[in-house]
DRENLO-407424 format. One record per residue (C-alpha): residue in three letters; x, y, z. Coordinates in pm, whole numbers, padded with zeros to 5 digits, m for minus. Layout:
N
<atom aa="ALA" east="X" north="Y" up="Z"/>
...
//
This chain:
419
<atom aa="MET" east="m09032" north="m05335" up="18834"/>
<atom aa="LEU" east="m08808" north="m05114" up="19043"/>
<atom aa="ASN" east="m08442" north="m05206" up="19066"/>
<atom aa="PHE" east="m08366" north="m05037" up="19397"/>
<atom aa="LYS" east="m08338" north="m05266" up="19698"/>
<atom aa="LYS" east="m08436" north="m05240" up="20060"/>
<atom aa="PRO" east="m08141" north="m05172" up="20290"/>
<atom aa="THR" east="m07981" north="m05475" up="20450"/>
<atom aa="ALA" east="m07921" north="m05516" up="20821"/>
<atom aa="TRP" east="m07563" north="m05385" up="20811"/>
<atom aa="VAL" east="m07686" north="m05052" up="20676"/>
<atom aa="THR" east="m07903" north="m05010" up="20984"/>
<atom aa="ILE" east="m07608" north="m05106" up="21203"/>
<atom aa="ALA" east="m07392" north="m04846" up="21025"/>
<atom aa="ALA" east="m07659" north="m04582" up="21081"/>
<atom aa="VAL" east="m07681" north="m04666" up="21451"/>
<atom aa="MET" east="m07304" north="m04645" up="21474"/>
<atom aa="LEU" east="m07309" north="m04298" up="21321"/>
<atom aa="VAL" east="m07583" north="m04186" up="21555"/>
<atom aa="ALA" east="m07366" north="m04287" up="21848"/>
<atom aa="VAL" east="m07073" north="m04090" up="21711"/>
<atom aa="LEU" east="m07264" north="m03787" up="21591"/>
<atom aa="SER" east="m07520" north="m03777" up="21872"/>
<atom aa="VAL" east="m07828" north="m03614" up="21725"/>
<atom aa="GLY" east="m07865" north="m03425" up="21400"/>
<atom aa="LEU" east="m07995" north="m03074" up="21397"/>
<atom aa="ALA" east="m08372" north="m03075" up="21362"/>
<atom aa="MET" east="m08492" north="m02926" up="21038"/>
<atom aa="ASN" east="m08672" north="m02599" up="21086"/>
<atom aa="ARG" east="m08857" north="m02437" up="20801"/>
<atom aa="VAL" east="m08725" north="m02080" up="20791"/>
<atom aa="ASN" east="m08955" north="m01912" up="20540"/>
<atom aa="ASP" east="m09214" north="m02153" up="20406"/>
<atom aa="GLY" east="m09221" north="m02158" up="20027"/>
<atom aa="THR" east="m08923" north="m01925" up="19979"/>
<atom aa="GLY" east="m08650" north="m02191" up="19953"/>
<atom aa="ASP" east="m08470" north="m02043" up="20255"/>
<atom aa="TYR" east="m08417" north="m02365" up="20452"/>
<atom aa="ASP" east="m08177" north="m02475" up="20723"/>
<atom aa="PHE" east="m07994" north="m02775" up="20577"/>
<atom aa="ALA" east="m07642" north="m02700" up="20702"/>
<atom aa="ASN" east="m07649" north="m02992" up="20947"/>
<atom aa="PHE" east="m07920" north="m03195" up="20776"/>
<atom aa="SER" east="m07955" north="m03543" up="20930"/>
<atom aa="VAL" east="m08120" north="m03856" up="20794"/>
<atom aa="ASN" east="m08100" north="m04202" up="20954"/>
<atom aa="GLY" east="m07803" north="m04086" up="21160"/>
<atom aa="PHE" east="m07599" north="m03945" up="20874"/>
<atom aa="VAL" east="m07526" north="m03574" up="20910"/>
<atom aa="LEU" east="m07398" north="m03324" up="20653"/>
<atom aa="GLY" east="m07078" north="m03165" up="20775"/>
<atom aa="ALA" east="m06987" north="m03458" up="21003"/>
<atom aa="ASP" east="m06616" north="m03527" up="21045"/>
<atom aa="THR" east="m06556" north="m03853" up="20856"/>
<atom aa="ASN" east="m06219" north="m03886" up="21030"/>
<atom aa="LYS" east="m06419" north="m03979" up="21340"/>
<atom aa="ILE" east="m06650" north="m04224" up="21160"/>
<atom aa="ASP" east="m06586" north="m04581" up="21047"/>
<atom aa="THR" east="m06644" north="m04546" up="20672"/>
<atom aa="SER" east="m06510" north="m04891" up="20581"/>
<atom aa="THR" east="m06862" north="m05020" up="20512"/>
<atom aa="LEU" east="m06968" north="m04712" up="20316"/>
<atom aa="THR" east="m06925" north="m04651" up="19944"/>
<atom aa="PRO" east="m06784" north="m04332" up="19783"/>
<atom aa="THR" east="m07029" north="m04133" up="19571"/>
<atom aa="ALA" east="m06822" north="m04167" up="19252"/>
<atom aa="PRO" east="m07050" north="m04441" up="19110"/>
<atom aa="LEU" east="m07336" north="m04187" up="19117"/>
<atom aa="ASN" east="m07192" north="m04024" up="18807"/>
<atom aa="VAL" east="m07353" north="m04260" up="18558"/>
<atom aa="SER" east="m07572" north="m04208" up="18253"/>
<atom aa="ASN" east="m07751" north="m04542" up="18231"/>
<atom aa="GLY" east="m08012" north="m04498" up="18500"/>
<atom aa="TYR" east="m08009" north="m04658" up="18842"/>
<atom aa="ASP" east="m07969" north="m05029" up="18773"/>
<atom aa="PHE" east="m07693" north="m05079" up="19028"/>
<atom aa="ASN" east="m07736" north="m05184" up="19389"/>
<atom aa="PHE" east="m07842" north="m04909" up="19627"/>
<atom aa="GLU" east="m07814" north="m05114" up="19944"/>
<atom aa="GLU" east="m07498" north="m04928" up="20046"/>
<atom aa="ILE" east="m07481" north="m04581" up="20191"/>
<atom aa="ARG" east="m07287" north="m04355" up="19957"/>
<atom aa="TYR" east="m07090" north="m04053" up="20067"/>
<atom aa="GLY" east="m06841" north="m03789" up="19958"/>
<atom aa="ALA" east="m06607" north="m03594" up="20187"/>
<atom aa="ASP" east="m06399" north="m03279" up="20152"/>
<atom aa="VAL" east="m06044" north="m03391" up="20069"/>
<atom aa="ASN" east="m05893" north="m03122" up="20292"/>
<atom aa="THR" east="m06117" north="m03126" up="20599"/>
<atom aa="GLY" east="m06277" north="m03472" up="20588"/>
<atom aa="ARG" east="m06620" north="m03317" up="20638"/>
<atom aa="LEU" east="m06917" north="m03503" up="20488"/>
<atom aa="ARG" east="m07019" north="m03309" up="20178"/>
<atom aa="LYS" east="m07252" north="m03549" up="19995"/>
<atom aa="MET" east="m07454" north="m03851" up="20095"/>
<atom aa="LEU" east="m07711" north="m04084" up="19941"/>
<atom aa="VAL" east="m07912" north="m04279" up="20196"/>
<atom aa="ASN" east="m08163" north="m04558" up="20126"/>
<atom aa="VAL" east="m08483" north="m04466" up="20317"/>
<atom aa="TYR" east="m08718" north="m04730" up="20174"/>
<atom aa="ASP" east="m08794" north="m04850" up="20528"/>
<atom aa="GLY" east="m08832" north="m04497" up="20660"/>
<atom aa="ALA" east="m08644" north="m04169" up="20690"/>
<atom aa="SER" east="m08552" north="m04065" up="21042"/>
<atom aa="ILE" east="m08512" north="m03687" up="21014"/>
<atom aa="PRO" east="m08520" north="m03559" up="21375"/>
<atom aa="PRO" east="m08771" north="m03513" up="21518"/>
<atom aa="HIS" east="m08970" north="m03683" up="21240"/>
<atom aa="ASN" east="m08998" north="m04039" up="21104"/>
<atom aa="LEU" east="m09118" north="m04016" up="20745"/>
<atom aa="THR" east="m09221" north="m04264" up="20477"/>
<atom aa="ASN" east="m09386" north="m04067" up="20196"/>
<atom aa="LEU" east="m09379" north="m03744" up="19998"/>
<atom aa="GLU" east="m09689" north="m03595" up="20157"/>
<atom aa="GLN" east="m09515" north="m03594" up="20494"/>
<atom aa="ILE" east="m09219" north="m03409" up="20340"/>
<atom aa="ILE" east="m09450" north="m03143" up="20197"/>
<atom aa="ASP" east="m09619" north="m03104" up="20535"/>
<atom aa="ILE" east="m09280" north="m03005" up="20679"/>
<atom aa="TYR" east="m09119" north="m02806" up="20398"/>
<atom aa="GLY" east="m09402" north="m02713" up="20166"/>
<atom aa="PRO" east="m09379" north="m02767" up="19789"/>
<atom aa="GLY" east="m09030" north="m02787" up="19641"/>
<atom aa="LYS" east="m08875" north="m02829" up="19299"/>
<atom aa="LYS" east="m09019" north="m03139" up="19127"/>
<atom aa="GLY" east="m08876" north="m03359" up="18856"/>
<atom aa="TRP" east="m08804" north="m03712" up="18733"/>
<atom aa="GLN" east="m08518" north="m03897" up="18899"/>
<atom aa="ASP" east="m08557" north="m04201" up="18672"/>
<atom aa="ARG" east="m08848" north="m04234" up="18427"/>
<atom aa="GLY" east="m08774" north="m04599" up="18357"/>
<atom aa="GLN" east="m08821" north="m04693" up="18722"/>
<atom aa="ARG" east="m09098" north="m04434" up="18774"/>
<atom aa="LEU" east="m08904" north="m04246" up="19038"/>
<atom aa="ARG" east="m08961" north="m03876" up="19097"/>
<atom aa="TYR" east="m08793" north="m03625" up="19327"/>
<atom aa="MET" east="m08880" north="m03322" up="19538"/>
<atom aa="GLU" east="m08581" north="m03093" up="19598"/>
<atom aa="TYR" east="m08513" north="m02811" up="19844"/>
<atom aa="ARG" east="m08217" north="m02573" up="19842"/>
<atom aa="GLN" east="m08063" north="m02342" up="20100"/>
<atom aa="GLU" east="m07842" north="m02068" up="19957"/>
<atom aa="GLU" east="m07579" north="m01866" up="20145"/>
<atom aa="GLY" east="m07428" north="m01637" up="19881"/>
<atom aa="ARG" east="m07237" north="m01857" up="19637"/>
<atom aa="LEU" east="m07258" north="m02155" up="19874"/>
<atom aa="SER" east="m07553" north="m02386" up="19920"/>
<atom aa="ALA" east="m07698" north="m02702" up="20073"/>
<atom aa="THR" east="m07943" north="m02914" up="19872"/>
<atom aa="VAL" east="m08165" north="m03200" up="19985"/>
<atom aa="ARG" east="m08346" north="m03418" up="19730"/>
<atom aa="PHE" east="m08617" north="m03667" up="19831"/>
<atom aa="VAL" east="m08661" north="m03946" up="19575"/>
<atom aa="TYR" east="m08999" north="m04122" up="19582"/>
<atom aa="THR" east="m09212" north="m04363" up="19381"/>
<atom aa="ASP" east="m09447" north="m04220" up="19120"/>
<atom aa="GLY" east="m09719" north="m04449" up="19249"/>
<atom aa="GLU" east="m09763" north="m04706" up="19524"/>
<atom aa="ALA" east="m09491" north="m04937" up="19658"/>
<atom aa="GLU" east="m09580" north="m05209" up="19909"/>
<atom aa="GLY" east="m09891" north="m05028" up="20024"/>
<atom aa="ILE" east="m09742" north="m04678" up="20055"/>
<atom aa="ASN" east="m09820" north="m04415" up="19789"/>
<atom aa="HIS" east="m09531" north="m04188" up="19691"/>
<atom aa="ARG" east="m09301" north="m04395" up="19908"/>
<atom aa="LEU" east="m08963" north="m04241" up="19990"/>
<atom aa="VAL" east="m08675" north="m04439" up="19838"/>
<atom aa="TRP" east="m08359" north="m04229" up="19872"/>
<atom aa="VAL" east="m08247" north="m03903" up="20024"/>
<atom aa="ILE" east="m07962" north="m03729" up="19842"/>
<atom aa="ALA" east="m07804" north="m03439" up="20032"/>
<atom aa="GLU" east="m07511" north="m03222" up="19929"/>
<atom aa="SER" east="m07351" north="m02912" up="20082"/>
<atom aa="SER" east="m07077" north="m02661" up="19995"/>
<atom aa="LEU" east="m07127" north="m02462" up="20316"/>
<atom aa="PRO" east="m06832" north="m02408" up="20552"/>
<atom aa="TYR" east="m06797" north="m02651" up="20843"/>
<atom aa="PRO" east="m06822" north="m02655" up="21134"/>
<atom aa="TYR" east="m07133" north="m02449" up="21063"/>
<atom aa="PRO" east="m07210" north="m02154" up="21295"/>
<atom aa="VAL" east="m07403" north="m02244" up="21610"/>
<atom aa="ASP" east="m07697" north="m02034" up="21730"/>
<atom aa="ALA" east="m07533" north="m01899" up="22043"/>
<atom aa="THR" east="m07860" north="m01756" up="22174"/>
<atom aa="LYS" east="m07984" north="m02114" up="22230"/>
<atom aa="ILE" east="m07704" north="m02208" up="22470"/>
<atom aa="ALA" east="m07882" north="m02329" up="22782"/>
<atom aa="VAL" east="m07870" north="m02160" up="23120"/>
<atom aa="GLY" east="m07642" north="m02361" up="23348"/>
<atom aa="THR" east="m07396" north="m02461" up="23074"/>
<atom aa="PRO" east="m07038" north="m02458" up="23210"/>
<atom aa="ILE" east="m06803" north="m02197" up="23066"/>
<atom aa="ASP" east="m06571" north="m02467" up="22930"/>
<atom aa="GLU" east="m06854" north="m02620" up="22726"/>
<atom aa="VAL" east="m06949" north="m02277" up="22591"/>
<atom aa="ARG" east="m06594" north="m02231" up="22467"/>
<atom aa="GLU" east="m06596" north="m02577" up="22310"/>
<atom aa="ILE" east="m06906" north="m02476" up="22113"/>
<atom aa="LEU" east="m06817" north="m02117" up="22024"/>
<atom aa="GLY" east="m06439" north="m02116" up="22043"/>
<atom aa="GLU" east="m06239" north="m01853" up="22226"/>
<atom aa="PRO" east="m06429" north="m01534" up="22316"/>
<atom aa="SER" east="m06360" north="m01212" up="22130"/>
<atom aa="GLY" east="m06354" north="m01007" up="22450"/>
<atom aa="GLN" east="m06432" north="m00991" up="22821"/>
<atom aa="LEU" east="m06689" north="m00771" up="22990"/>
<atom aa="SER" east="m06537" north="m00502" up="23206"/>
<atom aa="GLY" east="m06645" north="m00521" up="23570"/>
<atom aa="LEU" east="m06886" north="m00810" up="23504"/>
<atom aa="ARG" east="m06847" north="m01185" up="23475"/>
<atom aa="GLY" east="m06916" north="m01233" up="23108"/>
<atom aa="GLU" east="m06774" north="m01288" up="22760"/>
<atom aa="ILE" east="m06834" north="m01140" up="22417"/>
<atom aa="TYR" east="m06853" north="m01364" up="22111"/>
<atom aa="VAL" east="m06855" north="m01245" up="21752"/>
<atom aa="LEU" east="m07039" north="m01503" up="21542"/>
<atom aa="GLU" east="m06972" north="m01609" up="21184"/>
<atom aa="ASP" east="m07244" north="m01378" up="21054"/>
<atom aa="GLY" east="m07090" north="m01077" up="21230"/>
<atom aa="ASN" east="m07351" north="m01063" up="21508"/>
<atom aa="ARG" east="m07238" north="m01032" up="21868"/>
<atom aa="VAL" east="m07357" north="m01231" up="22168"/>
<atom aa="ILE" east="m07290" north="m01155" up="22534"/>
<atom aa="ILE" east="m07287" north="m01452" up="22773"/>
<atom aa="TYR" east="m07310" north="m01382" up="23147"/>
<atom aa="TYR" east="m07189" north="m01634" up="23407"/>
<atom aa="ASP" east="m07262" north="m01682" up="23775"/>
<atom aa="ALA" east="m06998" north="m01719" up="24046"/>
<atom aa="ASN" east="m06962" north="m02090" up="23963"/>
<atom aa="GLY" east="m06885" north="m02028" up="23595"/>
<atom aa="LEU" east="m07225" north="m02145" up="23472"/>
<atom aa="VAL" east="m07428" north="m01959" up="23210"/>
<atom aa="GLU" east="m07669" north="m01723" up="23382"/>
<atom aa="ARG" east="m07799" north="m01528" up="23083"/>
<atom aa="VAL" east="m07743" north="m01502" up="22706"/>
<atom aa="LYS" east="m07801" north="m01171" up="22532"/>
<atom aa="ALA" east="m07788" north="m01101" up="22160"/>
<atom aa="ALA" east="m07652" north="m00751" up="22101"/>
<atom aa="GLU" east="m07886" north="m00550" up="21881"/>
<atom aa="SER" east="m07607" north="m00318" up="21771"/>
<atom aa="ALA" east="m07229" north="m00302" up="21779"/>
<atom aa="GLU" east="m07251" north="m00016" up="22029"/>
<atom aa="GLU" east="m07388" north="m00252" up="22294"/>
<atom aa="VAL" east="m07054" north="m00429" up="22333"/>
<atom aa="PRO" east="m06701" north="m00295" up="22347"/>
<atom aa="ARG" east="m06501" north="m00300" up="22025"/>
<atom aa="LEU" east="m06183" north="m00501" up="22008"/>
<atom aa="GLU" east="m05870" north="m00307" up="21937"/>
<atom aa="GLU" east="m05762" north="m00311" up="21574"/>
<atom aa="THR" east="m05418" north="m00439" up="21485"/>
<atom aa="ARG" east="m05221" north="m00249" up="21224"/>
<atom aa="LEU" east="m05017" north="m00470" up="20993"/>
<atom aa="ALA" east="m04745" north="m00400" up="20740"/>
<atom aa="PRO" east="m04863" north="m00515" up="20396"/>
<atom aa="THR" east="m04613" north="m00707" up="20184"/>
<atom aa="SER" east="m04606" north="m00779" up="19812"/>
<atom aa="PRO" east="m04594" north="m01138" up="19684"/>
<atom aa="LYS" east="m04299" north="m01279" up="19492"/>
<atom aa="LEU" east="m04419" north="m01414" up="19159"/>
<atom aa="SER" east="m04286" north="m01547" up="18830"/>
<atom aa="PRO" east="m04443" north="m01558" up="18479"/>
<atom aa="GLU" east="m04429" north="m01939" up="18481"/>
<atom aa="GLN" east="m04615" north="m01968" up="18809"/>
<atom aa="SER" east="m04936" north="m02173" up="18785"/>
<atom aa="ILE" east="m05269" north="m02010" up="18853"/>
<atom aa="GLY" east="m05379" north="m02330" up="19026"/>
<atom aa="ALA" east="m05696" north="m02536" up="19029"/>
<atom aa="ASP" east="m05929" north="m02235" up="19049"/>
<atom aa="MET" east="m05928" north="m01950" up="18801"/>
<atom aa="VAL" east="m05837" north="m01602" up="18927"/>
<atom aa="GLN" east="m06131" north="m01428" up="19095"/>
<atom aa="LEU" east="m06243" north="m01089" up="18962"/>
<atom aa="ASP" east="m06340" north="m00881" up="19268"/>
<atom aa="TYR" east="m06398" north="m00530" up="19129"/>
<atom aa="ALA" east="m06379" north="m00330" up="18808"/>
<atom aa="SER" east="m06444" north="00030" up="18708"/>
<atom aa="ASN" east="m06334" north="00243" up="18413"/>
<atom aa="ASP" east="m06008" north="00305" up="18601"/>
<atom aa="ILE" east="m05903" north="m00001" up="18802"/>
<atom aa="VAL" east="m05949" north="m00375" up="18828"/>
<atom aa="ILE" east="m05909" north="m00572" up="19153"/>
<atom aa="PHE" east="m05857" north="m00948" up="19144"/>
<atom aa="HIS" east="m05710" north="m01221" up="19363"/>
<atom aa="ASP" east="m05606" north="m01584" up="19385"/>
<atom aa="TYR" east="m05397" north="m01790" up="19624"/>
<atom aa="PHE" east="m05085" north="m01601" up="19514"/>
<atom aa="GLY" east="m05208" north="m01254" up="19613"/>
<atom aa="LEU" east="m05446" north="m00961" up="19573"/>
<atom aa="PHE" east="m05379" north="m00709" up="19296"/>
<atom aa="VAL" east="m05499" north="m00366" up="19186"/>
<atom aa="TYR" east="m05450" north="m00303" up="18814"/>
<atom aa="ASP" east="m05465" north="00049" up="18670"/>
<atom aa="LEU" east="m05638" north="00040" up="18331"/>
<atom aa="ASN" east="m05498" north="00379" up="18230"/>
<atom aa="SER" east="m05131" north="00310" up="18297"/>
<atom aa="GLN" east="m05182" north="m00063" up="18228"/>
<atom aa="LYS" east="m04980" north="m00184" up="18525"/>
<atom aa="ILE" east="m05019" north="m00324" up="18874"/>
<atom aa="VAL" east="m05029" north="m00033" up="19119"/>
<atom aa="ARG" east="m05096" north="m00230" up="19440"/>
<atom aa="SER" east="m05033" north="m00589" up="19545"/>
<atom aa="LEU" east="m05083" north="m00778" up="19870"/>
<atom aa="ASP" east="m04931" north="m01110" up="19974"/>
<atom aa="LEU" east="m05218" north="m01317" up="20120"/>
<atom aa="ASN" east="m05004" north="m01590" up="20272"/>
<atom aa="PRO" east="m04902" north="m01398" up="20591"/>
<atom aa="ILE" east="m05266" north="m01331" up="20675"/>
<atom aa="GLY" east="m05395" north="m01682" up="20599"/>
<atom aa="CYS" east="m05611" north="m01582" up="20300"/>
<atom aa="THR" east="m05475" north="m01819" up="20036"/>
<atom aa="ALA" east="m05760" north="m02072" up="20032"/>
<atom aa="THR" east="m05997" north="m02043" up="19734"/>
<atom aa="GLN" east="m06227" north="m02325" up="19846"/>
<atom aa="GLY" east="m06298" north="m02540" up="20150"/>
<atom aa="ASP" east="m06394" north="m02451" up="20505"/>
<atom aa="ASN" east="m06135" north="m02173" up="20534"/>
<atom aa="TYR" east="m06168" north="m02014" up="20193"/>
<atom aa="CYS" east="m06102" north="m01641" up="20181"/>
<atom aa="GLU" east="m06411" north="m01430" up="20116"/>
<atom aa="VAL" east="m06320" north="m01105" up="19941"/>
<atom aa="SER" east="m06553" north="m00803" up="19932"/>
<atom aa="VAL" east="m06481" north="m00462" up="19779"/>
<atom aa="SER" east="m06653" north="m00129" up="19846"/>
<atom aa="PRO" east="m06839" north="00038" up="19554"/>
<atom aa="ASP" east="m06559" north="00294" up="19511"/>
<atom aa="GLY" east="m06290" north="00024" up="19498"/>
<atom aa="ASN" east="m06090" north="00172" up="19787"/>
<atom aa="THR" east="m06169" north="m00076" up="20068"/>
<atom aa="VAL" east="m06110" north="m00449" up="20041"/>
<atom aa="GLN" east="m06227" north="m00692" up="20311"/>
<atom aa="LEU" east="m06060" north="m01033" up="20332"/>
<atom aa="HIS" east="m06226" north="m01284" up="20561"/>
<atom aa="PRO" east="m06098" north="m01640" up="20620"/>
<atom aa="MET" east="m06431" north="m01817" up="20672"/>
<atom aa="SER" east="m06323" north="m02008" up="20983"/>
<atom aa="SER" east="m06203" north="m01692" up="21159"/>
<atom aa="LYS" east="m06398" north="m01441" up="21365"/>
<atom aa="ASN" east="m06164" north="m01169" up="21244"/>
<atom aa="MET" east="m06105" north="m01013" up="20904"/>
<atom aa="TYR" east="m05841" north="m00804" up="20730"/>
<atom aa="VAL" east="m05918" north="m00465" up="20580"/>
<atom aa="TYR" east="m05693" north="m00338" up="20302"/>
<atom aa="THR" east="m05716" north="00026" up="20194"/>
<atom aa="VAL" east="m05601" north="00080" up="19837"/>
<atom aa="SER" east="m05541" north="00456" up="19854"/>
<atom aa="ASP" east="m05281" north="00447" up="20131"/>
<atom aa="ASN" east="m05170" north="00080" up="20101"/>
<atom aa="SER" east="m05265" north="00007" up="20464"/>
<atom aa="LEU" east="m05372" north="m00320" up="20625"/>
<atom aa="ARG" east="m05543" north="m00385" up="20957"/>
<atom aa="GLU" east="m05697" north="m00681" up="21139"/>
<atom aa="THR" east="m06029" north="m00638" up="21318"/>
<atom aa="VAL" east="m06348" north="m00822" up="21414"/>
<atom aa="TYR" east="m06542" north="m00948" up="21114"/>
<atom aa="GLU" east="m06842" north="m00746" up="21003"/>
<atom aa="ARG" east="m07020" north="m00817" up="20679"/>
<atom aa="MET" east="m06975" north="m00542" up="20419"/>
<atom aa="GLU" east="m07336" north="m00452" up="20350"/>
<atom aa="ASN" east="m07261" north="m00192" up="20082"/>
<atom aa="ARG" east="m07031" north="m00376" up="19844"/>
<atom aa="PHE" east="m06954" north="m00386" up="19474"/>
<atom aa="THR" east="m07203" north="m00620" up="19307"/>
<atom aa="GLY" east="m07178" north="m00531" up="18938"/>
<atom aa="PHE" east="m07101" north="m00884" up="18822"/>
<atom aa="VAL" east="m07257" north="m01090" up="18544"/>
<atom aa="ASP" east="m07203" north="m01460" up="18481"/>
<atom aa="ILE" east="m06916" north="m01526" up="18242"/>
<atom aa="THR" east="m07141" north="m01747" up="18026"/>
<atom aa="ASP" east="m07341" north="m01434" up="17941"/>
<atom aa="VAL" east="m07030" north="m01306" up="17763"/>
<atom aa="VAL" east="m06839" north="m01609" up="17629"/>
<atom aa="ASP" east="m06938" north="m01954" up="17505"/>
<atom aa="TYR" east="m06997" north="m02179" up="17807"/>
<atom aa="GLN" east="m06786" north="m02452" up="17645"/>
<atom aa="LYS" east="m06484" north="m02221" up="17657"/>
<atom aa="ALA" east="m06554" north="m02067" up="17998"/>
<atom aa="GLY" east="m06297" north="m02278" up="18185"/>
<atom aa="ASN" east="m06008" north="m02038" up="18108"/>
<atom aa="TYR" east="m06204" north="m01730" up="18207"/>
<atom aa="SER" east="m06289" north="m01568" up="18539"/>
<atom aa="HIS" east="m06616" north="m01693" up="18685"/>
<atom aa="HIS" east="m06767" north="m01346" up="18653"/>
<atom aa="ALA" east="m06748" north="m01052" up="18417"/>
<atom aa="VAL" east="m06837" north="m00686" up="18476"/>
<atom aa="ARG" east="m07015" north="m00436" up="18257"/>
<atom aa="PHE" east="m06837" north="m00103" up="18204"/>
<atom aa="ASP" east="m07010" north="00232" up="18151"/>
<atom aa="THR" east="m06921" north="00199" up="17783"/>
<atom aa="GLY" east="m07138" north="m00112" up="17759"/>
<atom aa="GLU" east="m06836" north="m00340" up="17715"/>
<atom aa="TYR" east="m06779" north="m00642" up="17936"/>
<atom aa="GLY" east="m06456" north="m00690" up="18128"/>
<atom aa="TYR" east="m06320" north="m01027" up="18235"/>
<atom aa="LEU" east="m05999" north="m01218" up="18298"/>
<atom aa="HIS" east="m05850" north="m01486" up="18073"/>
<atom aa="THR" east="m05544" north="m01711" up="18065"/>
<atom aa="SER" east="m05433" north="m01922" up="17771"/>
<atom aa="ASP" east="m05209" north="m02170" up="17953"/>
<atom aa="TRP" east="m05294" north="m02126" up="18324"/>
<atom aa="THR" east="m04978" north="m01932" up="18406"/>
<atom aa="LEU" east="m04949" north="m01581" up="18544"/>
<atom aa="GLY" east="m04756" north="m01469" up="18238"/>
<atom aa="THR" east="m05062" north="m01509" up="18013"/>
<atom aa="LEU" east="m05321" north="m01356" up="18245"/>
<atom aa="LEU" east="m05507" north="m01087" up="18050"/>
<atom aa="MET" east="m05783" north="m00837" up="18119"/>
<atom aa="TYR" east="m06028" north="m00810" up="17834"/>
<atom aa="ALA" east="m06299" north="m00560" up="17750"/>
<atom aa="THR" east="m06525" north="m00755" up="17515"/>
<atom aa="ILE" east="m06280" north="m00862" up="17239"/>
<atom aa="TRP" east="m06017" north="m00592" up="17297"/>
<atom aa="SER" east="m05722" north="m00696" up="17507"/>
<atom aa="ILE" east="m05634" north="m00426" up="17760"/>
<atom aa="GLY" east="m05302" north="m00587" up="17833"/>
<atom aa="CYS" east="m05112" north="m00847" up="18025"/>
<atom aa="LEU" east="m05196" north="m00800" up="18392"/>
<atom aa="MET" east="m04890" north="m00966" up="18537"/>
<atom aa="SER" east="m04587" north="m00775" up="18408"/>
<atom aa="LEU" east="m04340" north="m00982" up="18607"/>
//
């Protein structure tokens, strides 16, 4: 006998309340059937939407997801809606919703697994709970190191006349929020003020025409034309950067951070961004550094605080990309339409419109390929393979800058932070 319970009336009331606050969830569109490339950024089920601002929702009747971390099956009461929110932004990051009486996933109302497969195709299958004969079908959207996952839990057989009946939907996301909007779908006739509410401030104005240029989160550009009344007349996606005017770059004076050996590395380990036989580039909230392996000293450093690139997680975390030759470093706060470009050779810094670095250094391997996974907590998340066949990675013994080392396999190259 299954231990899960049908949702009580207050759960339905809570869902209706959320629908009123959140309006309508983004309809799920299968991007590439069977490839796992799905659009779950704003996934919605029974009025609960990933990425929703919980500061604007009455969560007093909801239950945090902490009780989900159990090892003794699912014997507890699942009548409540369970959720988890980002501690910094309040955005809904994880939710478990009872869908025994149906899953409203706009524009669909679903009750069984076969309907899920009709929409998404086959996904990853497994047992959710063998004792209660509950299985799951899981789908995952990946955006680099970030992802959104939706798991549909269903009965192994029949429940109250429905075969493979849906029981729970578990959704979780690490994507940045608010998630980028498809600007090309902004409707004709939308007032200019509403456009700016959706897309933020424009990146530029059209010369001689009534229109605005927007640079989207993915680096693409959209031109929106308005009529004399300030209503959208036409939306055009620029096929190349040459179709729209470039914004002027701003030259900045780079500064070096002030550090001490006792300074804590923080909650996240230092990120290894680049390594060659000559230099290593790494960063954390306290700065970006270029370490010369030959002279065994820091040759460049950049204070990330003045440019707002100190976040290592959350909606505004700083994405760092390095060119294959190690000379160009792009720093992009995820919530910004601009980025900062640091040139190692001449120690120069400039701010410009964000464009994804297509040709970037990618020679990383997972740290667990090099060290025991049980000891990986004090190591950088990635390692690199040198031309000699050795692996390079970062390590700290006590989570202070004074013990941060660069290793090549088992040979210590030296203390990175000679402070």
